[in-house]
ROTI-276663 format. One record per residue: residue number from 1; residue in one letter; x, y, z of N, C-alpha, C in turn. Coordinates in Angstrom, 1 decimal, always signed. Example, Ala and Ser with C-alpha at 12.3 -4.5 7.8 and 13.67 -1.06 7.14 Angstrom:
# residues 2
<pt nr="1" rest="A" n_u="+13.2" n_v="-5.7" n_w="+7.8" ca_u="+12.3" ca_v="-4.5" ca_w="+7.8" c_u="+13.2" c_v="-3.3" c_w="+7.8"/>
<pt nr="2" rest="S" n_u="+12.8" n_v="-2.2" n_w="+7.1" ca_u="+13.7" ca_v="-1.1" ca_w="+7.1" c_u="+12.9" c_v="+0.0" c_w="+7.9"/>
# end
This chain:
# residues 87
<pt nr="1" rest="X" n_u="+100.2" n_v="+108.7" n_w="+126.5" ca_u="+101.4" ca_v="+109.1" ca_w="+125.8" c_u="+102.6" c_v="+108.8" c_w="+126.7"/>
<pt nr="2" rest="X" n_u="+103.6" n_v="+108.2" n_w="+126.2" ca_u="+104.8" ca_v="+107.9" ca_w="+127.0" c_u="+105.9" c_v="+108.9" c_w="+126.5"/>
<pt nr="3" rest="X" n_u="+106.5" n_v="+109.5" n_w="+127.5" ca_u="+107.6" ca_v="+110.4" ca_w="+127.1" c_u="+108.9" c_v="+109.9" c_w="+127.6"/>
<pt nr="4" rest="X" n_u="+110.0" n_v="+110.3" n_w="+126.9" ca_u="+111.3" ca_v="+109.8" ca_w="+127.3" c_u="+112.2" c_v="+111.0" c_w="+127.5"/>
<pt nr="5" rest="X" n_u="+111.8" n_v="+111.9" n_w="+128.3" ca_u="+112.6" ca_v="+113.1" ca_w="+128.6" c_u="+114.0" c_v="+112.7" c_w="+129.1"/>
<pt nr="6" rest="X" n_u="+115.0" n_v="+113.6" n_w="+129.0" ca_u="+116.3" ca_v="+113.4" ca_w="+129.7" c_u="+116.1" c_v="+114.1" c_w="+131.0"/>
<pt nr="7" rest="X" n_u="+116.3" n_v="+113.4" n_w="+132.1" ca_u="+116.1" ca_v="+114.0" ca_w="+133.4" c_u="+117.3" c_v="+114.9" c_w="+133.7"/>
<pt nr="8" rest="X" n_u="+117.0" n_v="+116.0" n_w="+134.4" ca_u="+118.0" ca_v="+117.0" ca_w="+134.8" c_u="+117.5" c_v="+117.6" c_w="+136.2"/>
<pt nr="9" rest="X" n_u="+118.5" n_v="+117.8" n_w="+137.1" ca_u="+118.1" ca_v="+118.4" ca_w="+138.3" c_u="+117.7" c_v="+119.8" c_w="+138.1"/>
<pt nr="10" rest="X" n_u="+116.9" n_v="+120.3" n_w="+139.1" ca_u="+116.5" ca_v="+121.7" ca_w="+139.0" c_u="+117.7" c_v="+122.7" c_w="+138.9"/>
<pt nr="11" rest="X" n_u="+118.6" n_v="+122.4" n_w="+139.8" ca_u="+119.8" ca_v="+123.2" ca_w="+139.9" c_u="+120.6" c_v="+123.2" c_w="+138.5"/>
<pt nr="12" rest="X" n_u="+120.8" n_v="+122.1" n_w="+137.9" ca_u="+121.5" ca_v="+122.0" ca_w="+136.7" c_u="+120.7" c_v="+122.6" c_w="+135.5"/>
<pt nr="13" rest="X" n_u="+119.4" n_v="+122.5" n_w="+135.5" ca_u="+118.6" ca_v="+123.1" ca_w="+134.5" c_u="+118.7" c_v="+124.6" c_w="+134.6"/>
<pt nr="14" rest="X" n_u="+118.6" n_v="+125.1" n_w="+135.8" ca_u="+118.7" ca_v="+126.6" ca_w="+136.0" c_u="+120.0" c_v="+127.1" c_w="+135.4"/>
<pt nr="15" rest="X" n_u="+121.1" n_v="+126.4" n_w="+135.8" ca_u="+122.4" ca_v="+126.8" ca_w="+135.3" c_u="+122.5" c_v="+126.8" c_w="+133.8"/>
<pt nr="16" rest="X" n_u="+121.9" n_v="+125.7" n_w="+133.2" ca_u="+122.0" ca_v="+125.6" ca_w="+131.7" c_u="+121.1" c_v="+126.7" c_w="+131.1"/>
<pt nr="17" rest="X" n_u="+119.9" n_v="+126.9" n_w="+131.6" ca_u="+119.0" ca_v="+127.9" ca_w="+131.1" c_u="+119.7" c_v="+129.3" c_w="+131.2"/>
<pt nr="18" rest="X" n_u="+120.3" n_v="+129.6" n_w="+132.3" ca_u="+120.9" ca_v="+131.0" ca_w="+132.5" c_u="+122.1" c_v="+131.1" c_w="+131.6"/>
<pt nr="19" rest="X" n_u="+122.8" n_v="+130.1" n_w="+131.3" ca_u="+124.0" ca_v="+130.1" ca_w="+130.4" c_u="+123.5" c_v="+130.5" c_w="+129.0"/>
<pt nr="20" rest="X" n_u="+122.4" n_v="+129.9" n_w="+128.6" ca_u="+121.9" ca_v="+130.2" ca_w="+127.3" c_u="+121.1" c_v="+131.5" c_w="+127.2"/>
<pt nr="21" rest="X" n_u="+120.6" n_v="+132.0" n_w="+128.4" ca_u="+119.7" ca_v="+133.1" ca_w="+128.4" c_u="+120.2" c_v="+134.0" c_w="+129.6"/>
<pt nr="22" rest="X" n_u="+121.3" n_v="+134.7" n_w="+129.4" ca_u="+121.9" ca_v="+135.4" ca_w="+130.6" c_u="+121.1" c_v="+136.6" c_w="+131.1"/>
<pt nr="23" rest="X" n_u="+120.1" n_v="+137.0" n_w="+130.3" ca_u="+119.3" ca_v="+138.1" ca_w="+130.7" c_u="+118.1" c_v="+137.6" c_w="+131.6"/>
<pt nr="24" rest="X" n_u="+117.9" n_v="+136.3" n_w="+131.7" ca_u="+116.8" ca_v="+135.8" ca_w="+132.5" c_u="+117.1" c_v="+136.0" c_w="+134.0"/>
<pt nr="25" rest="X" n_u="+116.0" n_v="+136.2" n_w="+134.7" ca_u="+116.1" ca_v="+136.4" ca_w="+136.1" c_u="+116.0" c_v="+135.1" c_w="+136.9"/>
<pt nr="26" rest="X" n_u="+117.1" n_v="+134.8" n_w="+137.6" ca_u="+117.2" ca_v="+133.5" ca_w="+138.3" c_u="+116.1" c_v="+133.2" c_w="+139.2"/>
<pt nr="27" rest="X" n_u="+115.7" n_v="+134.2" n_w="+140.0" ca_u="+114.7" ca_v="+134.0" ca_w="+141.0" c_u="+113.4" c_v="+133.7" c_w="+140.4"/>
<pt nr="28" rest="X" n_u="+113.0" n_v="+134.5" n_w="+139.4" ca_u="+111.8" ca_v="+134.2" ca_w="+138.6" c_u="+111.8" c_v="+132.9" c_w="+138.0"/>
<pt nr="29" rest="X" n_u="+112.9" n_v="+132.5" n_w="+137.4" ca_u="+113.0" ca_v="+131.2" ca_w="+136.7" c_u="+112.8" c_v="+130.1" c_w="+137.7"/>
<pt nr="30" rest="X" n_u="+113.4" n_v="+130.1" n_w="+138.9" ca_u="+113.3" ca_v="+129.1" ca_w="+139.9" c_u="+111.8" c_v="+129.1" c_w="+140.4"/>
<pt nr="31" rest="X" n_u="+111.3" n_v="+130.2" n_w="+140.6" ca_u="+109.9" ca_v="+130.3" ca_w="+141.1" c_u="+108.9" c_v="+129.6" c_w="+140.1"/>
<pt nr="32" rest="X" n_u="+109.1" n_v="+130.0" n_w="+138.8" ca_u="+108.2" ca_v="+129.4" ca_w="+137.8" c_u="+108.4" c_v="+127.9" c_w="+137.7"/>
<pt nr="33" rest="X" n_u="+109.6" n_v="+127.4" n_w="+137.7" ca_u="+109.9" ca_v="+126.0" ca_w="+137.7" c_u="+109.3" c_v="+125.3" c_w="+138.9"/>
<pt nr="34" rest="X" n_u="+109.5" n_v="+125.8" n_w="+140.1" ca_u="+108.9" ca_v="+125.2" ca_w="+141.2" c_u="+107.4" c_v="+125.1" c_w="+141.2"/>
<pt nr="35" rest="X" n_u="+106.8" n_v="+126.2" n_w="+140.7" ca_u="+105.3" ca_v="+126.2" ca_w="+140.6" c_u="+104.8" c_v="+125.2" c_w="+139.6"/>
<pt nr="36" rest="X" n_u="+105.5" n_v="+125.0" n_w="+138.5" ca_u="+105.2" ca_v="+124.0" ca_w="+137.5" c_u="+105.4" c_v="+122.6" c_w="+138.0"/>
<pt nr="37" rest="X" n_u="+106.5" n_v="+122.4" n_w="+138.7" ca_u="+106.7" ca_v="+121.1" ca_w="+139.3" c_u="+105.7" c_v="+120.8" c_w="+140.4"/>
<pt nr="38" rest="X" n_u="+105.3" n_v="+121.8" n_w="+141.2" ca_u="+104.2" ca_v="+121.5" ca_w="+142.2" c_u="+102.9" c_v="+121.2" c_w="+141.5"/>
<pt nr="39" rest="X" n_u="+102.6" n_v="+121.8" n_w="+140.4" ca_u="+101.4" ca_v="+121.5" ca_w="+139.7" c_u="+101.4" c_v="+120.1" c_w="+139.1"/>
<pt nr="40" rest="X" n_u="+102.6" n_v="+119.7" n_w="+138.6" ca_u="+102.8" ca_v="+118.4" ca_w="+138.1" c_u="+102.5" c_v="+117.4" c_w="+139.2"/>
<pt nr="41" rest="X" n_u="+103.2" n_v="+117.6" n_w="+140.3" ca_u="+103.0" ca_v="+116.6" ca_w="+141.4" c_u="+101.6" c_v="+116.6" c_w="+142.0"/>
<pt nr="42" rest="X" n_u="+100.9" n_v="+117.7" n_w="+141.8" ca_u="+99.5" ca_v="+117.7" ca_w="+142.3" c_u="+98.5" c_v="+117.1" c_w="+141.3"/>
<pt nr="43" rest="X" n_u="+99.1" n_v="+116.7" n_w="+140.1" ca_u="+98.3" ca_v="+115.9" ca_w="+139.1" c_u="+97.6" c_v="+116.8" c_w="+138.1"/>
<pt nr="44" rest="X" n_u="+98.0" n_v="+118.1" n_w="+138.0" ca_u="+97.4" ca_v="+119.0" ca_w="+137.0" c_u="+97.6" c_v="+118.4" c_w="+135.7"/>
<pt nr="45" rest="X" n_u="+96.6" n_v="+118.4" n_w="+134.8" ca_u="+96.7" ca_v="+117.9" ca_w="+133.5" c_u="+96.6" c_v="+119.0" c_w="+132.5"/>
<pt nr="46" rest="X" n_u="+97.1" n_v="+118.8" n_w="+131.3" ca_u="+97.0" ca_v="+119.6" ca_w="+130.1" c_u="+95.5" c_v="+119.6" c_w="+129.7"/>
<pt nr="47" rest="X" n_u="+95.1" n_v="+120.6" n_w="+129.0" ca_u="+93.8" ca_v="+120.7" ca_w="+128.5" c_u="+93.4" c_v="+119.5" c_w="+127.6"/>
<pt nr="48" rest="X" n_u="+94.4" n_v="+118.8" n_w="+127.0" ca_u="+94.2" ca_v="+117.6" ca_w="+126.2" c_u="+94.1" c_v="+116.4" c_w="+127.1"/>
<pt nr="49" rest="X" n_u="+94.4" n_v="+116.5" n_w="+128.4" ca_u="+94.3" ca_v="+115.3" ca_w="+129.3" c_u="+95.6" c_v="+114.7" c_w="+129.6"/>
<pt nr="50" rest="X" n_u="+96.7" n_v="+115.1" n_w="+129.0" ca_u="+98.0" ca_v="+114.5" ca_w="+129.3" c_u="+98.7" c_v="+115.2" c_w="+130.5"/>
<pt nr="51" rest="X" n_u="+99.7" n_v="+114.5" n_w="+131.0" ca_u="+100.4" ca_v="+115.1" ca_w="+132.1" c_u="+101.2" c_v="+116.4" c_w="+131.6"/>
<pt nr="52" rest="X" n_u="+101.3" n_v="+117.4" n_w="+132.4" ca_u="+102.0" ca_v="+118.6" ca_w="+132.0" c_u="+103.5" c_v="+118.3" c_w="+132.0"/>
<pt nr="53" rest="X" n_u="+104.2" n_v="+119.1" n_w="+131.2" ca_u="+105.6" ca_v="+119.1" ca_w="+131.1" c_u="+106.1" c_v="+120.2" c_w="+132.0"/>
<pt nr="54" rest="X" n_u="+106.8" n_v="+119.8" n_w="+133.0" ca_u="+107.2" ca_v="+120.8" ca_w="+134.1" c_u="+108.0" c_v="+121.9" c_w="+133.5"/>
<pt nr="55" rest="X" n_u="+109.1" n_v="+121.7" n_w="+132.8" ca_u="+109.9" ca_v="+122.7" ca_w="+132.3" c_u="+109.1" c_v="+123.6" c_w="+131.3"/>
<pt nr="56" rest="X" n_u="+108.5" n_v="+123.0" n_w="+130.4" ca_u="+107.7" ca_v="+123.8" ca_w="+129.4" c_u="+106.6" c_v="+124.6" c_w="+130.1"/>
<pt nr="57" rest="X" n_u="+106.0" n_v="+124.0" n_w="+131.1" ca_u="+104.9" ca_v="+124.7" ca_w="+131.8" c_u="+105.3" c_v="+125.9" c_w="+132.5"/>
<pt nr="58" rest="X" n_u="+106.6" n_v="+125.9" n_w="+132.9" ca_u="+107.1" ca_v="+127.1" ca_w="+133.6" c_u="+107.2" c_v="+128.3" c_w="+132.7"/>
<pt nr="59" rest="X" n_u="+107.1" n_v="+128.1" n_w="+131.4" ca_u="+107.2" ca_v="+129.2" ca_w="+130.5" c_u="+105.9" c_v="+129.4" c_w="+129.7"/>
<pt nr="60" rest="X" n_u="+105.1" n_v="+128.4" n_w="+129.5" ca_u="+104.0" ca_v="+128.5" ca_w="+128.6" c_u="+102.6" c_v="+128.1" c_w="+129.3"/>
<pt nr="61" rest="X" n_u="+102.6" n_v="+128.0" n_w="+130.6" ca_u="+101.4" ca_v="+127.6" ca_w="+131.3" c_u="+101.3" c_v="+126.1" c_w="+131.4"/>
<pt nr="62" rest="X" n_u="+100.4" n_v="+125.6" n_w="+132.1" ca_u="+100.3" ca_v="+124.2" ca_w="+132.4" c_u="+99.8" c_v="+123.4" c_w="+131.1"/>
<pt nr="63" rest="X" n_u="+100.7" n_v="+122.8" n_w="+130.4" ca_u="+100.4" ca_v="+122.0" ca_w="+129.2" c_u="+101.4" c_v="+120.9" c_w="+129.1"/>
<pt nr="64" rest="X" n_u="+101.1" n_v="+120.0" n_w="+128.2" ca_u="+102.0" ca_v="+118.8" ca_w="+128.0" c_u="+103.0" c_v="+119.2" c_w="+126.9"/>
<pt nr="65" rest="X" n_u="+104.0" n_v="+118.3" n_w="+126.8" ca_u="+105.1" ca_v="+118.5" ca_w="+125.8" c_u="+104.5" c_v="+118.8" c_w="+124.4"/>
<pt nr="66" rest="X" n_u="+103.6" n_v="+117.9" n_w="+124.0" ca_u="+103.1" ca_v="+118.0" ca_w="+122.6" c_u="+102.4" c_v="+119.3" c_w="+122.4"/>
<pt nr="67" rest="X" n_u="+101.5" n_v="+119.7" n_w="+123.3" ca_u="+100.8" ca_v="+121.0" ca_w="+123.1" c_u="+101.7" c_v="+122.2" c_w="+123.2"/>
<pt nr="68" rest="X" n_u="+102.7" n_v="+122.1" n_w="+124.0" ca_u="+103.6" ca_v="+123.3" ca_w="+124.0" c_u="+104.6" c_v="+123.3" c_w="+122.8"/>
<pt nr="69" rest="X" n_u="+105.2" n_v="+122.2" n_w="+122.5" ca_u="+106.2" ca_v="+122.2" ca_w="+121.4" c_u="+105.7" c_v="+121.8" c_w="+120.0"/>
<pt nr="70" rest="X" n_u="+104.5" n_v="+121.2" n_w="+120.0" ca_u="+104.0" ca_v="+120.7" ca_w="+118.7" c_u="+104.7" c_v="+119.5" c_w="+118.2"/>
<pt nr="71" rest="X" n_u="+105.5" n_v="+118.9" n_w="+119.0" ca_u="+106.3" ca_v="+117.7" ca_w="+118.7" c_u="+105.8" c_v="+116.5" c_w="+119.6"/>
<pt nr="72" rest="X" n_u="+106.0" n_v="+115.3" n_w="+119.1" ca_u="+105.7" ca_v="+114.1" ca_w="+119.9" c_u="+106.9" c_v="+113.5" c_w="+120.6"/>
<pt nr="73" rest="X" n_u="+108.1" n_v="+113.6" n_w="+120.0" ca_u="+109.3" ca_v="+113.0" ca_w="+120.6" c_u="+110.0" c_v="+113.9" c_w="+121.5"/>
<pt nr="74" rest="X" n_u="+110.0" n_v="+113.5" n_w="+122.8" ca_u="+110.6" ca_v="+114.4" ca_w="+123.8" c_u="+112.0" c_v="+113.8" c_w="+124.2"/>
<pt nr="75" rest="X" n_u="+112.5" n_v="+112.9" n_w="+123.5" ca_u="+113.8" ca_v="+112.2" ca_w="+123.8" c_u="+115.0" c_v="+113.2" c_w="+123.9"/>
<pt nr="76" rest="X" n_u="+114.9" n_v="+114.3" n_w="+123.2" ca_u="+116.0" ca_v="+115.2" ca_w="+123.2" c_u="+115.8" c_v="+116.4" c_w="+124.0"/>
<pt nr="77" rest="X" n_u="+114.8" n_v="+116.3" n_w="+124.9" ca_u="+114.4" ca_v="+117.5" ca_w="+125.7" c_u="+114.5" c_v="+117.1" c_w="+127.2"/>
<pt nr="78" rest="X" n_u="+114.7" n_v="+118.1" n_w="+128.0" ca_u="+114.9" ca_v="+117.9" ca_w="+129.4" c_u="+113.5" c_v="+118.0" c_w="+130.2"/>
<pt nr="79" rest="X" n_u="+113.5" n_v="+117.3" n_w="+131.3" ca_u="+112.5" ca_v="+117.4" ca_w="+132.3" c_u="+113.1" c_v="+117.4" c_w="+133.7"/>
<pt nr="80" rest="X" n_u="+112.6" n_v="+118.1" n_w="+134.6" ca_u="+113.1" ca_v="+118.1" ca_w="+136.0" c_u="+113.0" c_v="+116.6" c_w="+136.5"/>
<pt nr="81" rest="X" n_u="+114.1" n_v="+116.1" n_w="+137.0" ca_u="+114.2" ca_v="+114.7" ca_w="+137.4" c_u="+113.1" c_v="+114.3" c_w="+138.3"/>
<pt nr="82" rest="X" n_u="+112.7" n_v="+115.2" n_w="+139.2" ca_u="+111.6" ca_v="+114.8" ca_w="+140.1" c_u="+110.3" c_v="+114.5" c_w="+139.3"/>
<pt nr="83" rest="X" n_u="+110.1" n_v="+115.1" n_w="+138.3" ca_u="+108.9" ca_v="+114.9" ca_w="+137.4" c_u="+109.0" c_v="+113.5" c_w="+136.7"/>
<pt nr="84" rest="X" n_u="+110.2" n_v="+113.2" n_w="+136.3" ca_u="+110.5" ca_v="+111.9" ca_w="+135.6" c_u="+110.3" c_v="+110.7" c_w="+136.5"/>
<pt nr="85" rest="X" n_u="+110.4" n_v="+110.9" n_w="+137.8" ca_u="+110.3" ca_v="+109.8" ca_w="+138.8" c_u="+108.9" c_v="+109.5" c_w="+139.2"/>
<pt nr="86" rest="X" n_u="+107.9" n_v="+110.4" n_w="+138.9" ca_u="+106.5" ca_v="+110.2" ca_w="+139.3" c_u="+106.0" c_v="+109.0" c_w="+138.5"/>
<pt nr="87" rest="X" n_u="+105.3" n_v="+108.1" n_w="+139.3" ca_u="+104.7" ca_v="+106.9" ca_w="+138.7" c_u="+103.2" c_v="+107.1" c_w="+138.5"/>
# end
């Protein structure tokens, strides 16, 4: 499966998330995002065999975009830029 996420820096995503969810805890958010990004970089796969979605996995456990969202088109969704650069 090929995804076409919109890359976003971790810092910019955190700011965007906190603006939309002001009750969220910044430290916990960053910790969860970094853990999901580390899992992505380590090659952790979704139970379906696809690469995990870093941002979604920070909230829903290690899973791919489709398994988390139920959608196939990720073109209107963000992914941490570092995960978009992995080959």
